[in-house]
KOLMAR-616104 format. One record per residue (C-alpha): x, y, z; residue number from 0. Coordinates in nm, 3 decimals. Layout:
! KOLMAR-616104
X_Y_Z_NUM
...
//
This chain:
! KOLMAR-616104
13.075_-2.949_-16.977_0
13.286_-3.236_-17.110_1
13.639_-3.235_-17.222_2
13.741_-3.506_-17.434_3
14.025_-3.660_-17.269_4
13.941_-4.023_-17.367_5
13.844_-3.927_-17.747_6
14.020_-4.162_-17.986_7
14.289_-4.006_-18.185_8
14.108_-3.849_-18.516_9
13.769_-3.890_-18.416_10
13.517_-3.608_-18.535_11
13.506_-3.332_-18.254_12
13.196_-3.370_-18.035_13
13.042_-3.072_-17.850_14
13.156_-3.094_-17.478_15
12.799_-3.035_-17.369_16
12.482_-3.235_-17.412_17
12.287_-3.167_-17.773_18
12.104_-2.869_-17.770_19
12.190_-2.540_-17.633_20
12.207_-2.496_-17.253_21
12.207_-2.192_-17.067_22
12.412_-2.098_-16.798_23
12.614_-2.435_-16.807_24
12.973_-2.380_-16.635_25
13.232_-2.552_-16.807_26
13.368_-2.717_-16.473_27
13.322_-2.723_-16.137_28
13.411_-2.359_-16.014_29
13.759_-2.297_-15.847_30
14.018_-2.050_-15.845_31
14.211_-2.113_-16.175_32
14.541_-2.196_-16.228_33
14.763_-2.070_-16.496_34
14.670_-2.166_-16.853_35
14.825_-2.523_-16.925_36
14.802_-2.618_-16.562_37
14.572_-2.747_-16.342_38
14.440_-2.544_-16.057_39
14.601_-2.547_-15.733_40
14.226_-2.583_-15.586_41
14.027_-2.863_-15.763_42
11.078_-5.474_-14.565_43
10.756_-5.588_-14.437_44
10.503_-5.353_-14.286_45
10.561_-5.516_-13.948_46
10.937_-5.421_-13.943_47
11.038_-5.162_-13.640_48
11.000_-4.810_-13.734_49
10.787_-4.866_-14.028_50
11.082_-4.989_-14.240_51
10.952_-5.141_-14.559_52
11.042_-5.198_-14.895_53
10.971_-4.873_-15.102_54
10.681_-4.920_-15.392_55
10.651_-4.656_-15.642_56
10.391_-4.404_-15.559_57
10.313_-4.069_-15.578_58
10.412_-3.845_-15.247_59
10.107_-3.789_-15.030_60
9.946_-3.455_-15.121_61
9.876_-3.379_-14.781_62
10.071_-3.468_-14.472_63
10.025_-3.460_-14.109_64
10.349_-3.243_-14.073_65
10.348_-2.893_-14.159_66
10.616_-2.594_-14.143_67
10.434_-2.281_-14.022_68
10.523_-1.927_-14.076_69
10.683_-2.042_-14.445_70
10.539_-1.726_-14.609_71
10.480_-1.529_-14.261_72
10.806_-1.499_-14.064_73
10.776_-1.473_-13.710_74
11.125_-1.373_-13.540_75
11.211_-1.468_-13.186_76
11.208_-1.285_-12.881_77
11.582_-1.332_-12.828_78
11.793_-1.188_-13.143_79
12.059_-1.461_-13.266_80
12.282_-1.230_-13.441_81
12.546_-1.037_-13.297_82
12.516_-0.677_-13.419_83
12.568_-0.348_-13.213_84
12.293_-0.123_-13.220_85
12.513_0.177_-13.186_86
12.707_0.150_-13.523_87
12.730_0.438_-13.763_88
12.644_0.351_-14.124_89
12.689_0.530_-14.447_90
12.360_0.507_-14.646_91
12.421_0.345_-14.996_92
12.158_0.245_-15.264_93
12.349_-0.058_-15.366_94
12.590_-0.334_-15.245_95
12.648_-0.615_-15.448_96
12.943_-0.737_-15.233_97
12.710_-0.798_-14.945_98
12.807_-1.142_-14.815_99
13.177_-1.255_-14.832_100
13.176_-1.607_-15.012_101
13.431_-1.789_-15.223_102
13.531_-1.556_-15.519_103
13.395_-1.785_-15.783_104
13.057_-1.835_-15.621_105
12.778_-1.809_-15.916_106
12.521_-1.566_-15.876_107
12.176_-1.707_-15.963_108
11.997_-1.356_-16.016_109
12.048_-1.016_-15.915_110
11.705_-0.915_-15.701_111
11.559_-0.604_-15.609_112
11.365_-0.583_-15.265_113
11.100_-0.317_-15.222_114
10.998_-0.226_-14.893_115
10.669_-0.090_-14.731_116
10.564_-0.077_-14.371_117
10.193_-0.110_-14.211_118
10.064_0.016_-13.867_119
10.395_0.180_-13.748_120
10.366_0.289_-13.387_121
10.351_0.689_-13.374_122
10.667_0.739_-13.171_123
10.663_1.142_-13.198_124
10.466_1.380_-12.994_125
10.382_1.658_-13.255_126
10.398_1.468_-13.573_127
10.385_1.108_-13.688_128
10.691_0.879_-13.735_129
10.979_0.943_-13.969_130
11.074_0.597_-14.086_131
11.367_0.455_-14.264_132
11.440_0.081_-14.297_133
11.819_-0.046_-14.291_134
11.903_-0.406_-14.414_135
12.167_-0.625_-14.332_136
12.297_-0.990_-14.460_137
12.388_-1.251_-14.181_138
12.721_-1.423_-14.304_139
12.692_-1.748_-14.220_140
13.073_-1.817_-14.272_141
13.239_-1.530_-14.068_142
12.919_-1.481_-13.832_143
12.900_-1.143_-13.883_144
12.640_-0.872_-13.989_145
12.682_-0.645_-14.291_146
12.470_-0.346_-14.423_147
12.330_-0.441_-14.781_148
12.146_-0.101_-14.827_149
11.870_0.130_-14.668_150
11.548_0.313_-14.781_151
11.529_0.712_-14.800_152
11.344_0.856_-14.496_153
10.959_0.914_-14.518_154
10.836_1.199_-14.287_155
10.530_1.169_-14.107_156
10.386_0.866_-14.198_157
10.263_0.523_-14.039_158
10.231_0.332_-14.314_159
10.531_0.452_-14.551_160
10.603_0.298_-14.908_161
10.975_0.351_-14.967_162
11.103_0.472_-15.322_163
11.470_0.354_-15.284_164
11.525_-0.017_-15.366_165
11.750_-0.284_-15.178_166
11.953_-0.447_-15.459_167
12.171_-0.758_-15.401_168
12.262_-1.078_-15.554_169
12.068_-1.407_-15.484_170
12.238_-1.685_-15.450_171
12.013_-2.027_-15.460_172
12.258_-2.271_-15.289_173
12.362_-2.038_-15.016_174
12.132_-1.953_-14.701_175
12.111_-1.576_-14.716_176
11.950_-1.483_-14.399_177
11.846_-1.074_-14.371_178
11.770_-0.817_-14.072_179
11.561_-0.546_-14.157_180
11.558_-0.267_-13.880_181
11.335_-0.002_-13.873_182
11.408_0.354_-13.718_183
11.255_0.653_-13.631_184
11.455_0.964_-13.721_185
11.521_1.185_-13.388_186
11.845_1.333_-13.452_187
11.845_1.489_-13.810_188
12.174_1.600_-13.747_189
12.333_1.313_-13.746_190
12.086_1.103_-13.966_191
12.319_0.846_-14.058_192
12.409_0.748_-13.724_193
12.160_0.474_-13.597_194
12.250_0.491_-13.222_195
12.100_0.845_-13.214_196
11.757_0.727_-13.378_197
11.489_0.537_-13.225_198
11.462_0.172_-13.244_199
11.089_0.085_-13.382_200
11.191_-0.306_-13.459_201
11.322_-0.545_-13.631_202
11.238_-0.874_-13.869_203
11.431_-1.154_-13.967_204
11.371_-1.343_-14.303_205
11.558_-1.526_-14.559_206
11.601_-1.428_-14.897_207
11.480_-1.771_-15.017_208
11.157_-1.737_-14.839_209
11.093_-1.413_-14.993_210
11.159_-1.543_-15.352_211
10.934_-1.847_-15.274_212
10.638_-1.664_-15.122_213
10.334_-1.600_-15.324_214
10.387_-1.330_-15.595_215
10.747_-1.301_-15.416_216
10.549_-1.072_-15.175_217
10.603_-1.160_-14.775_218
10.464_-0.973_-14.485_219
10.628_-0.999_-14.147_220
10.581_-0.832_-13.793_221
10.822_-0.590_-13.647_222
10.944_-0.662_-13.316_223
11.210_-0.540_-13.067_224
11.460_-0.820_-12.978_225
11.335_-0.774_-12.595_226
10.955_-0.822_-12.688_227
10.697_-1.028_-12.831_228
10.479_-0.734_-12.893_229
10.454_-0.649_-13.250_230
10.516_-0.287_-13.367_231
10.390_-0.278_-13.712_232
10.431_-0.507_-14.016_233
10.700_-0.515_-14.310_234
10.592_-0.575_-14.646_235
10.908_-0.703_-14.866_236
10.831_-0.807_-15.226_237
11.122_-0.933_-15.481_238
11.175_-0.844_-15.826_239
11.447_-0.996_-16.063_240
11.673_-0.719_-16.216_241
11.650_-0.718_-16.612_242
11.986_-0.804_-16.710_243
11.931_-1.146_-16.527_244
11.699_-1.296_-16.793_245
11.894_-1.222_-17.077_246
12.135_-1.440_-17.267_247
12.392_-1.443_-17.537_248
12.396_-1.663_-17.845_249
12.753_-1.663_-18.035_250
12.956_-1.836_-18.270_251
13.320_-1.790_-18.327_252
13.584_-1.919_-18.578_253
13.971_-1.879_-18.531_254
14.223_-1.879_-18.823_255
14.605_-1.838_-18.858_256
14.694_-2.049_-18.562_257
15.055_-2.121_-18.500_258
15.145_-2.476_-18.539_259
15.226_-2.597_-18.193_260
15.212_-2.995_-18.216_261
15.524_-3.219_-18.301_262
15.383_-3.267_-18.659_263
15.304_-2.948_-18.732_264
14.943_-2.889_-18.647_265
14.724_-2.764_-18.371_266
14.395_-2.910_-18.182_267
14.239_-2.568_-18.101_268
13.985_-2.497_-17.835_269
13.848_-2.184_-17.689_270
13.744_-2.102_-17.343_271
13.599_-1.764_-17.210_272
13.708_-1.650_-16.876_273
13.525_-1.384_-16.651_274
13.737_-1.144_-16.481_275
13.672_-1.101_-16.084_276
13.678_-0.777_-15.877_277
13.880_-0.948_-15.634_278
14.124_-1.034_-15.901_279
14.191_-1.340_-16.097_280
13.952_-1.480_-16.350_281
13.719_-1.814_-16.370_282
13.645_-2.014_-16.667_283
13.256_-1.988_-16.777_284
13.260_-2.162_-17.078_285
13.449_-2.406_-17.324_286
13.412_-2.486_-17.677_287
13.462_-2.845_-17.826_288
13.813_-2.901_-17.954_289
13.903_-3.017_-18.316_290
14.214_-3.204_-18.427_291
14.466_-3.092_-18.650_292
14.334_-2.756_-18.762_293
14.485_-2.410_-18.779_294
14.139_-2.248_-18.897_295
13.807_-2.374_-18.727_296
13.440_-2.267_-18.699_297
13.336_-2.352_-18.353_298
12.959_-2.469_-18.283_299
12.710_-2.193_-18.193_300
12.639_-2.165_-17.833_301
12.416_-1.984_-17.577_302
12.499_-1.878_-17.220_303
12.329_-1.635_-17.012_304
12.446_-1.338_-16.894_305
12.452_-1.385_-16.527_306
12.696_-1.683_-16.624_307
12.900_-1.488_-16.851_308
12.952_-1.149_-16.684_309
12.762_-1.167_-16.392_310
12.493_-0.955_-16.552_311
12.768_-0.680_-16.597_312
12.775_-0.596_-16.984_313
13.141_-0.393_-16.908_314
13.316_-0.678_-16.725_315
13.621_-0.776_-16.897_316
13.592_-1.128_-17.075_317
13.931_-1.311_-17.160_318
13.892_-1.526_-17.469_319
14.156_-1.758_-17.506_320
14.228_-2.032_-17.723_321
14.440_-2.327_-17.628_322
14.600_-2.641_-17.807_323
14.440_-2.931_-17.656_324
14.662_-3.210_-17.483_325
14.506_-3.547_-17.389_326
14.723_-3.545_-17.034_327
14.466_-3.222_-16.955_328
14.781_-2.981_-16.969_329
14.687_-2.768_-17.244_330
14.909_-2.514_-17.393_331
14.796_-2.148_-17.434_332
14.840_-1.987_-17.749_333
14.701_-1.642_-17.715_334
14.418_-1.423_-17.572_335
14.157_-1.130_-17.637_336
14.008_-0.952_-17.399_337
13.657_-0.775_-17.448_338
13.331_-0.729_-17.294_339
12.968_-0.829_-17.397_340
12.900_-0.480_-17.523_341
13.205_-0.503_-17.736_342
13.118_-0.874_-17.865_343
12.772_-0.753_-17.956_344
12.894_-0.473_-18.178_345
13.156_-0.699_-18.347_346
12.888_-0.985_-18.382_347
12.688_-0.708_-18.604_348
12.998_-0.631_-18.817_349
13.182_-0.975_-18.813_350
13.495_-0.810_-18.672_351
13.797_-1.000_-18.611_352
14.066_-0.959_-18.345_353
14.431_-1.096_-18.304_354
14.546_-1.317_-18.041_355
14.827_-1.184_-17.820_356
15.032_-1.356_-17.562_357
15.019_-1.109_-17.218_358
15.271_-1.304_-17.055_359
15.561_-1.228_-17.322_360
15.786_-0.965_-17.229_361
15.774_-0.829_-17.590_362
15.525_-0.511_-17.644_363
15.188_-0.645_-17.773_364
15.251_-0.440_-18.091_365
15.529_-0.598_-18.168_366
15.419_-0.954_-18.070_367
15.399_-1.218_-18.392_368
15.041_-1.288_-18.413_369
14.887_-1.589_-18.291_370
14.625_-1.611_-18.510_371
14.254_-1.455_-18.539_372
13.935_-1.478_-18.321_373
13.641_-1.386_-18.568_374
13.297_-1.296_-18.450_375
13.053_-1.430_-18.658_376
12.732_-1.371_-18.450_377
12.693_-1.242_-18.081_378
12.349_-1.145_-18.019_379
12.133_-1.086_-17.692_380
11.792_-1.199_-17.610_381
11.562_-1.316_-17.303_382
11.597_-1.661_-17.153_383
11.418_-1.854_-16.898_384
11.550_-1.798_-16.555_385
11.518_-1.998_-16.237_386
11.369_-1.710_-16.071_387
11.114_-1.698_-16.328_388
11.030_-2.064_-16.243_389
11.010_-1.986_-15.880_390
10.781_-1.668_-16.004_391
10.568_-1.899_-16.166_392
10.516_-2.180_-15.897_393
10.767_-2.411_-15.916_394
10.816_-2.643_-15.639_395
11.116_-2.862_-15.526_396
11.091_-3.154_-15.385_397
11.411_-3.352_-15.186_398
11.459_-3.696_-15.109_399
11.764_-3.832_-14.937_400
11.919_-4.139_-14.937_401
12.140_-4.275_-14.707_402
12.398_-4.554_-14.731_403
12.383_-4.838_-14.458_404
12.639_-5.040_-14.599_405
12.891_-5.236_-14.387_406
13.176_-5.023_-14.490_407
13.038_-4.719_-14.280_408
13.183_-4.943_-13.984_409
12.994_-5.024_-13.653_410
12.775_-4.719_-13.584_411
12.888_-4.789_-13.206_412
13.266_-4.731_-13.303_413
13.411_-4.363_-13.276_414
13.541_-4.447_-13.586_415
13.238_-4.529_-13.790_416
13.130_-4.276_-14.073_417
12.777_-4.323_-13.865_418
12.886_-4.248_-13.509_419
12.670_-4.027_-13.329_420
12.839_-4.026_-12.986_421
12.954_-3.693_-12.972_422
12.659_-3.422_-12.989_423
12.887_-3.130_-13.083_424
13.040_-3.297_-13.362_425
12.789_-3.415_-13.638_426
12.905_-3.693_-13.867_427
12.962_-3.624_-14.214_428
12.604_-3.783_-14.315_429
12.434_-3.534_-14.061_430
12.651_-3.230_-14.219_431
12.522_-3.316_-14.569_432
12.162_-3.373_-14.435_433
12.168_-3.037_-14.256_434
12.342_-2.873_-14.525_435
12.153_-2.928_-14.807_436
11.802_-2.978_-14.641_437
11.831_-2.605_-14.482_438
11.898_-2.476_-14.808_439
11.605_-2.652_-15.002_440
11.350_-2.612_-14.683_441
11.196_-2.285_-14.802_442
11.132_-2.458_-15.169_443
10.959_-2.747_-15.049_444
10.587_-2.749_-14.986_445
10.539_-2.748_-14.623_446
10.861_-2.874_-14.563_447
10.821_-3.242_-14.611_448
11.133_-3.419_-14.740_449
11.118_-3.813_-14.824_450
11.413_-3.988_-14.638_451
11.541_-4.334_-14.768_452
11.802_-4.558_-14.704_453
12.002_-4.859_-14.913_454
12.221_-5.120_-14.856_455
12.098_-5.250_-14.515_456
11.934_-5.597_-14.387_457
11.582_-5.505_-14.278_458
11.437_-5.715_-13.981_459
11.271_-5.937_-13.908_460
11.322_-6.122_-14.241_461
11.707_-5.988_-14.234_462
11.694_-5.927_-14.601_463
11.891_-5.695_-14.765_464
11.732_-5.390_-14.930_465
11.871_-5.150_-15.173_466
11.582_-4.850_-15.156_467
11.355_-4.841_-14.832_468
11.171_-4.610_-14.657_469
11.320_-4.474_-14.300_470
10.963_-4.356_-14.183_471
10.634_-4.511_-14.169_472
10.394_-4.503_-14.502_473
10.552_-4.284_-14.785_474
10.838_-4.200_-14.603_475
10.794_-3.839_-14.548_476
10.904_-3.642_-14.262_477
10.960_-3.299_-14.163_478
11.255_-3.153_-14.297_479
11.593_-3.218_-14.191_480
11.555_-3.249_-13.835_481
11.317_-3.513_-13.923_482
11.534_-3.688_-14.184_483
11.811_-3.687_-13.896_484
11.555_-3.856_-13.643_485
11.471_-4.139_-13.848_486
11.846_-4.195_-13.963_487
11.914_-4.240_-13.597_488
11.633_-4.466_-13.536_489
11.742_-4.669_-13.870_490
12.077_-4.742_-13.732_491
11.961_-4.905_-13.426_492
11.738_-5.129_-13.623_493
11.879_-5.253_-13.916_494
12.215_-5.436_-14.010_495
12.448_-5.291_-14.202_496
12.524_-5.503_-14.527_497
12.572_-5.435_-14.896_498
12.654_-5.433_-15.183_499
12.642_-5.027_-15.268_500
12.372_-5.027_-15.581_501
12.216_-4.672_-15.670_502
11.998_-4.807_-15.955_503
11.719_-4.893_-15.735_504
11.711_-4.561_-15.527_505
11.756_-4.352_-15.890_506
11.453_-4.522_-16.038_507
11.230_-4.512_-15.758_508
11.279_-4.140_-15.735_509
11.239_-4.078_-16.104_510
10.917_-4.234_-16.113_511
10.790_-4.039_-15.837_512
10.892_-3.725_-16.035_513
10.703_-3.854_-16.316_514
10.377_-3.893_-16.111_515
10.409_-3.531_-15.976_516
10.306_-3.331_-16.296_517
10.389_-2.998_-16.431_518
10.527_-2.757_-16.192_519
10.740_-2.973_-15.975_520
11.110_-3.082_-15.995_521
11.296_-3.354_-15.772_522
11.618_-3.354_-15.608_523
11.803_-3.661_-15.514_524
12.039_-3.639_-15.246_525
12.263_-4.002_-15.226_526
12.518_-3.981_-14.947_527
12.738_-4.260_-14.968_528
13.069_-4.373_-14.812_529
13.199_-4.611_-15.115_530
13.211_-4.706_-15.464_531
12.891_-4.774_-15.653_532
12.914_-5.151_-15.760_533
12.630_-5.157_-16.029_534
12.785_-4.904_-16.257_535
12.600_-4.991_-16.586_536
12.289_-4.993_-16.377_537
12.318_-4.696_-16.234_538
12.434_-4.510_-16.582_539
12.110_-4.676_-16.728_540
11.918_-4.502_-16.431_541
12.071_-4.168_-16.460_542
12.032_-4.147_-16.832_543
11.695_-4.233_-16.806_544
11.625_-3.971_-16.519_545
11.756_-3.720_-16.738_546
11.441_-3.706_-16.921_547
11.256_-3.628_-16.617_548
11.240_-3.324_-16.413_549
11.460_-3.443_-16.136_550
11.881_-3.386_-16.040_551
12.072_-3.602_-15.852_552
12.337_-3.483_-15.609_553
12.593_-3.748_-15.498_554
12.774_-3.681_-15.155_555
13.121_-3.889_-15.081_556
13.189_-3.911_-14.732_557
13.498_-4.118_-14.585_558
13.831_-4.180_-14.751_559
13.732_-4.424_-15.000_560
13.836_-4.389_-15.389_561
13.515_-4.204_-15.577_562
13.644_-4.264_-15.921_563
13.318_-4.403_-16.029_564
13.141_-4.151_-15.895_565
13.325_-3.885_-16.113_566
13.241_-4.091_-16.421_567
12.863_-4.076_-16.280_568
12.924_-3.685_-16.254_569
12.976_-3.673_-16.667_570
13.194_-3.361_-16.629_571
13.476_-3.495_-16.831_572
13.283_-3.744_-17.039_573
12.879_-3.751_-17.141_574
12.743_-4.084_-16.972_575
12.620_-4.359_-17.259_576
12.443_-4.668_-17.174_577
12.581_-5.017_-17.259_578
12.308_-5.007_-17.499_579
12.445_-4.694_-17.659_580
12.188_-4.426_-17.539_581
12.375_-4.114_-17.445_582
12.262_-3.874_-17.184_583
12.045_-3.581_-17.289_584
12.134_-3.335_-16.999_585
12.389_-3.340_-16.713_586
12.170_-3.407_-16.387_587
12.425_-3.524_-16.165_588
12.666_-3.343_-15.896_589
12.934_-3.560_-15.721_590
13.111_-3.354_-15.408_591
13.342_-3.542_-15.208_592
13.318_-3.414_-14.817_593
13.689_-3.449_-14.765_594
13.703_-3.149_-15.055_595
13.469_-2.890_-14.883_596
13.498_-2.697_-14.618_597
13.369_-2.798_-14.272_598
13.136_-2.500_-14.309_599
12.781_-2.582_-14.352_600
12.723_-2.305_-14.581_601
13.024_-2.397_-14.810_602
12.898_-2.759_-14.833_603
12.525_-2.627_-14.947_604
12.758_-2.392_-15.210_605
12.912_-2.690_-15.355_606
12.668_-2.916_-15.381_607
12.387_-2.708_-15.506_608
12.552_-2.490_-15.733_609
12.471_-2.656_-16.068_610
12.099_-2.713_-15.962_611
11.957_-2.378_-16.086_612
12.107_-2.437_-16.454_613
11.962_-2.816_-16.454_614
11.616_-2.684_-16.388_615
11.663_-2.460_-16.639_616
11.805_-2.709_-16.893_617
11.487_-2.953_-16.824_618
11.264_-2.657_-16.910_619
11.426_-2.649_-17.234_620
11.424_-3.031_-17.284_621
11.048_-3.025_-17.231_622
10.985_-2.772_-17.473_623
11.160_-2.950_-17.721_624
10.982_-3.314_-17.597_625
10.627_-3.134_-17.606_626
10.609_-3.211_-17.225_627
10.454_-2.939_-16.988_628
10.680_-2.781_-16.721_629
10.468_-2.551_-16.575_630
10.115_-2.542_-16.469_631
10.056_-2.211_-16.678_632
//
C-alpha cells in the first residue's frame, strides 16, 4: 500500500498500490491502530576452504544428497515434547476459531477443515470393538501451552472409524501451528467428556503446514502412546479450505458533500476500511488513493479478498472512514459509516448512499451535522485465487538465505559482535532470523533443501571481496535451517569481514535462478543485514526486475543501525521507480528490523512472512496478464 507523503502538491492522484487489482493487500504493516489522525503507538575460487566460490547463476540441483524424511509421513518421538495433563476434562466443541493466542491483528491465510479417519485401531474392548473419539489440540509456541481446537463424535464398535464431525481452524502461513491428535476408547459413558476416565489409544503430532503441503492435502501418520514406539493404528488427516476463503470483493466508492477542512476551504479526501476485531478495536485492511482539493470524489475500483476484508465473516462490522490527507501523516478524521459485507453487497446492487457521522462527538448522531455521504457504486462478491489453492495444485517454495559478512558486524570473537556465537543458550540475531523463517518454510520446501549465500566478505586465499558467494560446496544447498547455521559458523572462521553492503548481486542471482525453475515454483530470498545498503539504485533496479519473476524478498535488519534505506526498498510508502523511470509492477519486499520484533521466534516469523501469501497471489495475477505459466496445470 502506498501513501503519497512525498507527492508534489497538485499532482494528479495515483493509486496507493501497484497497477492492476491485488487481492488481500493490506494497507500497512499490521499493528494495533491508534486514534484517527494519530500514529499508532505500536509501529571465490574452487579451492577455497569450505567450498567458498563466487556464485554463478545456474538452476538449483534437481536432486540432492540431502533429504528430509517424514515430510508426508509424520513419526512422533517416544517422549512427549508438550506438557498437557492426561486427566483434564473438556467440553466438546465443533468449532474453535480462537485456538492460538496471537497478536490480535494476525492475518488469517485461510480457514481450513480437517477430516479424520483411523486405520487398524487396537481392539481394547472385551465384548465389542473400540468406541473411538479423536480430540485435537494446538500447541502454542509463544505461551508453551496446549488448547483443544475440536473433537470428533464417538463411533462405536469400529477399528476403522471415519468421523463425520470436522475440525475447523484458522491457517496462518507465517506461524508454526503444531497439532496433537489424541485418540481415546470410550469406557465411561456416564462421563463421556472426561478423557481421564477413558482409555488412551495413542497420539500423533504433526504441523498444520505438513498436512496442507502433503499430496492431495492428505497425511497418514501412526498413533503411539508417549511411552512406547509401538504403533497403535494410524490416523488419516485431510485438509480442505472452507468456501468463504476463496471469495473476494470488487468495489467502487464515491463520496460527496464533504466539509471544507483545509485552511483554503477544501479537502484532500481518502477512504480507509477498518475490520473490527473480536478482542476489541479495529485494524486497517484497505486504503484508497487520496485526491487533492476535492469535496466530491469517485475512487478507483479495487479488489480485496474476504479473508483480508472481514476474516471470512460477512457479518463482521467494517468501519468505512473518510479522512483528510495531510503531508505530515497526521490525517484528519472526517466521519465514518459502519456496515458489514452483506449490507455492502446489497447497497452495491441498489447504489445506496450513507451519511458519514463522527462517533466521537457527544452530540447524538441523529442531530449531528452531515459530514458528507458515502455512495456504494459497486460491491460484488466472486471467487478469487488463494495461496491454499496454489499449494493444493503443487506450488513449491524455495528459500535462499543471504548473510551479511561486512566488517560493521564486528569481530565474531567479541561478545559485542552481531556474529558472536560464544553462548549456545543465546543465539545471535542472525541465528534467530534463520531459525524463525527457516522452520516455517521447511514444510513447503522440496526435501527441506535451502540455499546458503553470503555477501560482503573477502574470500581466501585470494583475499578478494565478493558480494555473492555460496556458503556450501557446489550449488550452495544445505539441509534446512540447521544446515544454514552450520555453514554460517564455518564461514565466520574462514573469511575476512569486509564490505561494502551491496544487495544488487544477491537479488539478481536469485532472480535468475527463479526464472530457470519453470512453472510451479516460487523463490523466497531472506537477506539478513546489519547496515544500510550502499548500492541503492542498483538494488532498486534489481528489486523492480525481480517483481516480474516468481520471487519475494525478505530483509531482516539486525543491530541498531539506521535502516531508513531499507524502508525505501520495502515500498510501503512510495512505489519503487528506477533511475531510468521504470516503476515496480508489484510489491515483493518485506523489511523487518529485529529490534522492533518480540524475541519470540514465533513472532519473528509472523512479522517477516505475513505478506508472502498475498505476494504469491499477486504474482499469479501478473503472470496471467503477462501470459506466463505459473503452475504446471
